[in-house]
C-alpha positions as CSV (number, residue, x, y, z in Angstrom):
1,X,34.8,41.3,23.8
2,X,32.9,38.6,25.6
3,X,29.9,40.9,26.1
4,X,29.8,41.7,22.4
5,X,29.8,38.1,21.5
6,X,27.0,37.4,23.9
7,X,24.9,40.2,22.4
8,X,25.4,39.0,18.8
9,X,24.6,35.4,19.8
10,X,21.5,36.5,21.5
11,X,20.5,38.5,18.5
12,X,21.1,35.5,16.3
13,X,18.9,33.4,18.5
14,X,16.1,36.0,18.4
15,X,16.4,36.2,14.6
16,X,16.3,32.4,14.3
17,X,13.2,32.1,16.5
18,X,11.4,34.8,14.6
19,X,12.2,33.2,11.3
20,X,10.7,29.9,12.5
21,X,7.4,31.5,13.6
22,X,4.4,30.3,11.6
23,X,1.9,32.9,10.4
24,X,-1.5,32.6,12.1
25,X,-3.2,32.5,8.7
26,X,-1.7,29.0,8.1
27,X,-3.5,27.7,11.2
28,X,-6.7,29.1,9.8
29,X,-6.3,27.1,6.6
30,X,-5.4,24.0,8.6
31,X,-8.4,24.2,10.9
32,X,-11.1,22.8,8.6
33,X,-9.0,19.7,7.8
34,X,-8.2,19.3,11.5
35,X,-11.9,19.4,12.4
36,X,-12.9,17.0,9.7
37,X,-10.0,14.6,10.7
38,X,-10.9,14.8,14.4
39,X,-14.6,14.1,14.0
40,X,-14.5,11.7,11.0
41,X,-11.4,9.6,12.1
42,X,-10.0,10.3,15.5
43,X,-13.3,10.4,17.5
44,X,-14.8,7.2,15.8
45,X,-11.4,5.5,16.3
46,X,-11.3,6.3,20.0
47,X,-14.9,5.1,20.4
48,X,-14.1,1.9,18.5
49,X,-11.1,1.2,20.7
50,X,-13.3,1.7,23.8
51,X,-15.9,-0.7,22.5
52,X,-13.2,-3.3,21.8
53,X,-13.1,-3.8,25.6
54,X,-16.9,-4.5,25.8
55,X,-19.3,-7.2,24.6
56,X,-21.3,-4.9,22.3
57,X,-22.8,-6.3,19.2
58,X,-23.2,-2.8,17.7
59,X,-26.6,-2.0,19.2
60,X,-28.4,-2.4,22.5
61,X,-26.9,-2.9,25.9
62,X,-23.2,-3.7,26.6
63,X,-20.8,-4.3,29.4
64,X,-17.1,-4.0,29.9
65,X,-15.2,-7.3,29.6
66,X,-11.6,-6.1,29.6
67,X,-9.1,-7.9,27.4
68,X,-11.3,-10.9,26.6
69,X,-11.8,-9.9,23.0
70,X,-8.0,-9.5,22.5
71,X,-7.2,-12.8,24.1
72,X,-9.8,-14.5,21.9
73,X,-8.5,-12.8,18.7
74,X,-4.9,-13.9,19.2
75,X,-6.1,-17.6,19.5
76,X,-8.8,-17.5,16.7
77,X,-7.7,-19.6,13.8
78,X,-9.9,-17.6,11.4
79,X,-8.2,-14.3,12.3
80,X,-4.7,-15.8,12.3
81,X,-5.4,-17.2,8.8
82,X,-6.6,-13.8,7.6
83,X,-3.4,-12.2,8.8
84,X,-1.3,-14.9,7.2
85,X,-3.1,-14.5,3.9
86,X,-2.9,-10.7,4.1
87,X,0.8,-10.6,4.8
88,X,1.6,-13.3,2.2
89,X,-0.5,-11.6,-0.4
90,X,1.1,-8.2,0.3
91,X,4.6,-9.5,0.1
92,X,4.0,-11.3,-3.2
93,X,2.2,-8.3,-4.7
94,X,4.9,-5.9,-3.6
95,X,7.6,-8.0,-5.4
96,X,5.5,-8.4,-8.6
97,X,4.5,-4.7,-8.7
98,X,8.0,-3.3,-8.1
99,X,9.8,-5.7,-10.5
100,X,7.4,-5.1,-13.4
101,X,7.1,-1.3,-12.7
102,X,10.8,-0.8,-12.5
103,X,11.5,-2.7,-15.8
104,X,8.7,-0.8,-17.5
105,X,10.1,2.5,-16.2
106,X,13.6,1.6,-17.6
107,X,12.0,0.9,-20.9
108,X,9.8,4.0,-20.9
109,X,12.8,6.3,-20.1
110,X,15.0,4.8,-22.8
111,X,15.3,6.1,-26.3
112,X,12.4,4.4,-27.9
113,X,9.5,5.7,-30.0
114,X,6.1,6.7,-28.7
115,X,7.2,6.9,-25.0
116,X,4.6,9.5,-24.2
117,X,1.8,7.5,-25.6
118,X,2.9,4.3,-23.9
119,X,3.2,6.1,-20.6
120,X,-0.4,7.2,-21.0
121,X,-1.6,3.7,-21.8
122,X,0.2,2.1,-18.9
123,X,-1.3,4.7,-16.4
124,X,-4.9,4.0,-17.4
125,X,-5.5,1.1,-14.9
126,X,-4.7,3.5,-12.0
127,X,-7.8,5.7,-12.7
128,X,-10.3,2.8,-12.9
129,X,-12.2,1.7,-9.8
130,X,-10.9,-1.4,-8.1
131,X,-14.3,-3.1,-7.8
132,X,-14.9,-2.6,-11.6
133,X,-11.6,-4.1,-12.4
134,X,-12.3,-7.0,-10.1
135,X,-15.7,-7.8,-11.7
136,X,-14.2,-7.6,-15.2
137,X,-11.4,-10.0,-14.3
138,X,-13.9,-12.2,-12.5
139,X,-15.7,-12.7,-15.8
140,X,-12.4,-13.4,-17.5
141,X,-11.3,-16.0,-15.0
142,X,-14.7,-17.6,-14.6
143,X,-15.9,-17.6,-18.2
144,X,-13.5,-16.5,-20.9
145,X,-10.4,-18.4,-19.9
146,X,-12.3,-21.7,-19.2
147,X,-14.1,-21.3,-22.6
148,X,-10.7,-20.9,-24.2
149,X,-9.4,-24.0,-22.4
150,X,-12.4,-26.0,-23.7
151,X,-11.7,-24.8,-27.3
152,X,-8.0,-25.5,-27.2
153,X,-8.2,-28.6,-25.1
154,X,-5.9,-27.3,-22.5
155,X,-7.0,-29.1,-19.3
156,X,-5.6,-26.7,-16.7
157,X,-7.4,-23.7,-18.3
158,X,-10.8,-25.4,-18.3
159,X,-11.4,-24.8,-14.5
160,X,-11.6,-21.3,-13.1
161,X,-8.6,-20.4,-10.9
162,X,-11.0,-18.6,-8.6
163,X,-12.5,-21.9,-7.6
164,X,-9.2,-23.4,-6.5
165,X,-8.4,-22.7,-2.8
166,X,-4.7,-23.1,-3.5
167,X,-4.5,-20.8,-6.5
168,X,-7.2,-18.2,-6.0
169,X,-4.7,-15.9,-4.3
170,X,-2.7,-15.8,-7.6
171,X,-5.6,-14.2,-9.4
172,X,-5.9,-11.6,-6.6
173,X,-2.2,-10.8,-6.9
174,X,-2.5,-10.5,-10.7
175,X,-5.5,-8.1,-10.6
176,X,-4.1,-6.0,-7.7
177,X,-0.7,-5.7,-9.5
178,X,-2.4,-4.7,-12.7
179,X,-4.0,-1.7,-10.9
180,X,-1.1,-0.8,-8.7
181,X,1.7,-0.9,-11.3
182,X,0.9,2.5,-12.9
183,X,1.4,4.5,-9.6
184,X,4.6,2.7,-8.8
185,X,5.7,3.2,-12.4
186,X,5.3,6.9,-12.2
187,X,7.5,7.1,-9.1
188,X,10.2,5.0,-10.8
189,X,10.1,7.2,-13.9
190,X,10.6,10.3,-11.8
191,X,13.5,8.6,-10.1
192,X,15.2,7.5,-13.3
193,X,14.7,10.9,-14.9
194,X,16.5,12.5,-11.9
195,X,19.7,10.5,-12.6
196,X,22.1,12.9,-14.4
197,X,22.9,11.9,-18.0
198,X,26.6,12.6,-17.4
199,X,26.8,9.6,-15.3
200,X,25.8,7.3,-18.1
201,X,28.0,9.1,-20.6
202,X,31.0,8.5,-18.3
203,X,30.0,4.9,-17.9
204,X,29.8,4.5,-21.7
205,X,33.3,6.0,-22.1
206,X,34.6,3.5,-19.5
207,X,33.1,0.7,-21.5
208,X,30.3,-0.3,-19.1
209,X,27.6,-2.5,-20.6
210,X,23.9,-1.7,-20.3
211,X,23.6,-4.4,-17.6
212,X,26.4,-3.0,-15.6
213,X,25.0,0.5,-15.8
214,X,21.6,-0.9,-14.6
215,X,23.0,-2.8,-11.6
216,X,25.9,-0.5,-10.6
217,X,24.5,3.0,-11.5
218,X,20.8,3.0,-11.9
219,X,19.7,0.8,-9.0
220,X,22.0,2.5,-6.4
221,X,20.9,5.9,-7.4
222,X,17.2,5.1,-7.3
223,X,17.4,3.0,-4.1
224,X,15.4,5.6,-2.2
225,X,12.5,5.3,-4.7
226,X,12.6,1.5,-4.3
227,X,12.4,1.8,-0.5
228,X,9.5,4.2,-0.7
229,X,7.6,2.1,-3.3
230,X,8.0,-1.1,-1.3
231,X,6.9,0.5,2.0
232,X,3.9,2.4,0.6
233,X,2.9,-0.6,-1.5
234,X,3.0,-3.0,1.4
235,X,1.0,-0.7,3.6
236,X,-1.6,-0.2,0.8
237,X,-1.9,-4.0,0.1
238,X,-2.5,-4.7,3.7
239,X,-5.9,-2.9,3.3
240,X,-6.9,-5.1,0.4
241,X,-10.7,-5.3,0.2
242,X,-12.6,-4.2,-2.9
243,X,-10.6,-6.4,-5.4
244,X,-11.0,-9.4,-3.1
245,X,-14.8,-8.8,-2.8
246,X,-15.2,-8.5,-6.6
247,X,-13.0,-11.6,-7.4
248,X,-13.6,-14.2,-4.6
249,X,-15.5,-12.6,-1.8
250,X,-13.0,-14.2,0.5
251,X,-13.5,-17.7,-1.0
252,X,-13.3,-20.5,-1.8
253,X,-14.3,-20.9,1.8
254,X,-12.1,-18.5,3.7
255,X,-9.0,-19.1,1.6
256,X,-8.7,-15.5,0.4
257,X,-10.2,-13.6,3.3
258,X,-8.1,-10.6,4.2
259,X,-8.0,-8.8,7.6
260,X,-10.1,-6.0,6.3
261,X,-12.7,-8.4,4.9
262,X,-12.8,-10.3,8.2
263,X,-13.3,-7.2,10.2
264,X,-16.2,-5.9,8.0
265,X,-17.8,-9.3,7.8
266,X,-17.7,-9.4,11.6
267,X,-19.3,-6.0,11.9
268,X,-22.2,-7.2,9.7
269,X,-22.5,-10.5,11.6
270,X,-22.9,-9.1,15.1
271,X,-19.3,-9.4,16.3
272,X,-18.8,-5.7,16.6
273,X,-16.7,-5.5,19.7
274,X,-14.7,-8.6,18.8
275,X,-13.8,-7.4,15.4
276,X,-13.2,-3.9,16.8
277,X,-10.5,-5.5,18.9
278,X,-9.2,-7.1,15.7
279,X,-9.2,-3.7,14.0
280,X,-7.3,-2.2,16.9
281,X,-4.6,-4.9,16.6
282,X,-4.5,-4.2,12.9
283,X,-4.2,-0.5,13.6
284,X,-1.2,-1.1,15.8
285,X,0.4,-3.2,13.1
286,X,-0.1,-0.3,10.6
287,X,1.5,2.1,13.1
288,X,4.6,-0.1,13.4
289,X,4.9,-0.4,9.6
290,X,4.6,3.4,9.4
291,X,7.4,3.8,12.0
292,X,9.5,1.4,9.9
293,X,8.8,3.5,6.9
294,X,10.0,6.7,8.7
295,X,13.2,5.0,9.9
296,X,14.0,3.7,6.4
297,X,13.2,6.9,4.5
298,X,14.7,9.4,7.1
299,X,17.5,11.3,5.5
300,X,16.6,10.2,1.9
301,X,15.8,12.9,-0.5
302,X,14.3,10.7,-3.2
303,X,11.0,12.5,-3.3
């Protein structure tokens, strides 16, 4: 009896192993992407990390200087300020984008007219280039709104918000959110449509109000979508560059200079190795955020 069980168990294991085998043809399809990723991303990344331990300016001779660039980066006020701005901007934008996108998703999945047309309209900003959006809003903030303030006599509108070091970040949040809301909106719509209608019918029978249904049924059931939108949005906003370039170019002064803008400006200014060390630190931060994302989304079947 024991022998029979052992044979069956071994057969099951062999069957399980064979069922998990990957056909060689799949590796063939994966090979081009793997080659491109290796030579376009991995190899340049490894080379960049190596040069972060040197005094290279991007061309010419160089020598290894160890951790000097990293020590200097951690004590550089300009770099620390760029990280502070980037994280503050990312957190503010995540909150604005997710709140507005969720409310729009609730409205666009309710029983109102022209939902299909409205969804199309709200998705349009997602397909427009960020730099184009930034230049359009730059004109609005710098010319149209001050002109409106002069006509109406409203003093606080007469000066461009982009020229105010304390408020320029607000304009960046507005424009970034305007472009990012559609993608977040689509994910929330998918989440809301996945909620069974029977749940709301039962809640109506029990006398639950719309507000109670939203807070006690909808939000708990789409919590996975909220987590995914928050993590992906935060990671994306950390790389803010094109909209900042088009709106403020990091100004006034360095008030709105993000980490990505600081790194690229350093490359162009001869601080190649120094900013490569900064880029390596930023890469480690992105990896930690990715690990956080995996830990928060593991086991969720929202998407």
